[in-house]
One Martini backbone bead per residue (centre of mass of N, CA, C, O) as a GRO file, in nm:
protein
  116
    1GLN     BB    1  -0.489  -0.286   1.804
    2VAL     BB    2  -0.268  -0.147   1.542
    3GLN     BB    3   0.043  -0.203   1.379
    4LEU     BB    4   0.236  -0.023   1.124
    5VAL     BB    5   0.489  -0.126   0.873
    6GLU     BB    6   0.669   0.030   0.630
    7SER     BB    7   0.827  -0.072   0.312
    8GLY     BB    8   1.031  -0.018  -0.004
    9GLY     BB    9   1.111   0.241  -0.074
   10GLY     BB   10   1.226   0.480  -0.338
   11LEU     BB   11   1.448   0.503  -0.610
   12VAL     BB   12   1.331   0.515  -0.954
   13GLN     BB   13   1.303   0.446  -1.270
   14PRO     BB   14   1.146   0.456  -1.539
   15GLY     BB   15   1.001   0.125  -1.556
   16GLY     BB   16   1.027   0.030  -1.286
   17SER     BB   17   1.057  -0.141  -0.961
   18LEU     BB   18   0.851  -0.211  -0.665
   19ARG     BB   19   0.822  -0.325  -0.313
   20LEU     BB   20   0.577  -0.313  -0.081
   21SER     BB   21   0.536  -0.311   0.282
   22CYS     BB   22   0.286  -0.435   0.535
   23ALA     BB   23   0.322  -0.464   0.876
   24ALA     BB   24   0.136  -0.637   1.120
   25SER     BB   25   0.025  -0.571   1.460
   26GLY     BB   26  -0.171  -0.730   1.695
   27SER     BB   27  -0.516  -0.719   1.606
   28THR     BB   28  -0.527  -0.887   1.317
   29TYR     BB   29  -0.801  -1.054   1.336
   30LYS     BB   30  -0.978  -0.777   1.279
   31ILE     BB   31  -0.905  -0.770   0.990
   32TYR     BB   32  -1.075  -0.700   0.655
   33ARG     BB   33  -0.886  -0.457   0.537
   34THR     BB   34  -0.629  -0.362   0.296
   35GLY     BB   35  -0.449  -0.059   0.207
   36TRP     BB   36  -0.346   0.164  -0.053
   37TYR     BB   37  -0.199   0.489  -0.045
   38ARG     BB   38  -0.153   0.830  -0.184
   39GLN     BB   39   0.077   1.128  -0.170
   40ALA     BB   40   0.125   1.408  -0.334
   41PRO     BB   41   0.243   1.699  -0.386
   42GLY     BB   42  -0.039   1.905  -0.342
   43LYS     BB   43  -0.219   1.652  -0.279
   44GLN     BB   44  -0.442   1.423  -0.233
   45ARG     BB   45  -0.531   1.150  -0.103
   46GLU     BB   46  -0.517   0.822  -0.264
   47TYR     BB   47  -0.629   0.551  -0.408
   48VAL     BB   48  -0.502   0.219  -0.504
   49ALA     BB   49  -0.550  -0.046  -0.301
   50THR     BB   50  -0.721  -0.361  -0.215
   51ILE     BB   51  -0.758  -0.619   0.049
   52SER     BB   52  -0.917  -0.881   0.167
   53SER     BB   53  -0.953  -1.146   0.377
   54GLY     BB   54  -1.070  -1.308   0.110
   55GLY     BB   55  -0.896  -1.174  -0.151
   56VAL     BB   56  -1.015  -0.918  -0.249
   57LYS     BB   57  -0.950  -0.707  -0.532
   58ASN     BB   58  -0.856  -0.357  -0.577
   59TYR     BB   59  -0.832  -0.081  -0.824
   60ALA     BB   60  -0.707   0.173  -0.962
   61ASP     BB   61  -0.701   0.279  -1.280
   62SER     BB   62  -0.397   0.395  -1.274
   63VAL     BB   63  -0.281   0.077  -1.184
   64LYS     BB   64  -0.385  -0.110  -1.374
   65GLY     BB   65  -0.151  -0.363  -1.473
   66ARG     BB   66   0.096  -0.267  -1.262
   67PHE     BB   67  -0.038  -0.343  -0.995
   68THR     BB   68   0.005  -0.563  -0.695
   69ILE     BB   69  -0.188  -0.718  -0.454
   70SER     BB   70  -0.087  -0.882  -0.143
   71ARG     BB   71  -0.068  -1.173   0.087
   72ASP     BB   72   0.070  -1.282   0.417
   73ASN     BB   73  -0.066  -1.434   0.678
   74ALA     BB   74   0.182  -1.544   0.840
   75LYS     BB   75   0.306  -1.227   0.836
   76ASN     BB   76   0.106  -0.991   0.830
   77THR     BB   77   0.135  -0.913   0.509
   78VAL     BB   78   0.135  -0.648   0.270
   79TYR     BB   79   0.159  -0.601  -0.081
   80LEU     BB   80   0.320  -0.382  -0.342
   81GLN     BB   81   0.347  -0.429  -0.674
   82MET     BB   82   0.554  -0.219  -0.885
   83ASN     BB   83   0.517  -0.151  -1.224
   84SER     BB   84   0.584   0.064  -1.458
   85LEU     BB   85   0.693   0.324  -1.360
   86GLU     BB   86   0.598   0.663  -1.298
   87PRO     BB   87   0.625   0.987  -1.217
   88GLU     BB   88   0.316   0.990  -1.115
   89ASP     BB   89   0.392   0.783  -0.867
   90THR     BB   90   0.490   0.998  -0.697
   91ALA     BB   91   0.497   0.929  -0.341
   92VAL     BB   92   0.333   0.872  -0.051
   93TYR     BB   93   0.292   0.557   0.101
   94TYR     BB   94  -0.002   0.405   0.245
   95CYS     BB   95  -0.125   0.216   0.506
   96LYS     BB   96  -0.450   0.050   0.558
   97VAL     BB   97  -0.681  -0.048   0.817
   98GLU     BB   98  -0.977  -0.251   0.847
   99GLY     BB   99  -1.215  -0.310   1.124
  100ALA     BB  100  -1.287  -0.408   1.459
  101PHE     BB  101  -1.283  -0.087   1.513
  102VAL     BB  102  -1.301   0.254   1.595
  103ARG     BB  103  -1.072   0.267   1.375
  104ASP     BB  104  -0.845   0.342   1.158
  105TYR     BB  105  -0.520   0.242   1.027
  106TRP     BB  106  -0.195   0.393   0.992
  107GLY     BB  107   0.085   0.446   0.851
  108GLN     BB  108   0.386   0.640   0.798
  109GLY     BB  109   0.517   0.587   0.536
  110THR     BB  110   0.652   0.576   0.189
  111GLN     BB  111   0.886   0.670  -0.038
  112VAL     BB  112   0.822   0.742  -0.389
  113THR     BB  113   1.061   0.775  -0.662
  114VAL     BB  114   1.025   0.881  -1.008
  115SER     BB  115   1.344   0.904  -1.174
  116SER     BB  116   1.621   1.009  -1.395
   0.00000   0.00000   0.00000
């Protein structure tokens, strides 16, 4: 199994930046894809970005050009650099890993609030 710890959320003004981190521990060698998802109040959880073990990256249209997903294999950590933040980006951001497990694993979430 895998344990995930997210960090980096906070309050930022529109146009600002934040970097989220998702640190994995446990059977990390089984992970083949890590993703970020978000859930705004009253809305369903939605996909933001993923990165595969081979480095293939994908993004939701709403964040393309503003968010960048990356990984540090030595630290078993995946990052989400968020630039040009908008109030619509306000949500709880969750990290999820997929791999050779019986189920996917989710982190506890980190709050991102974009407000002036």
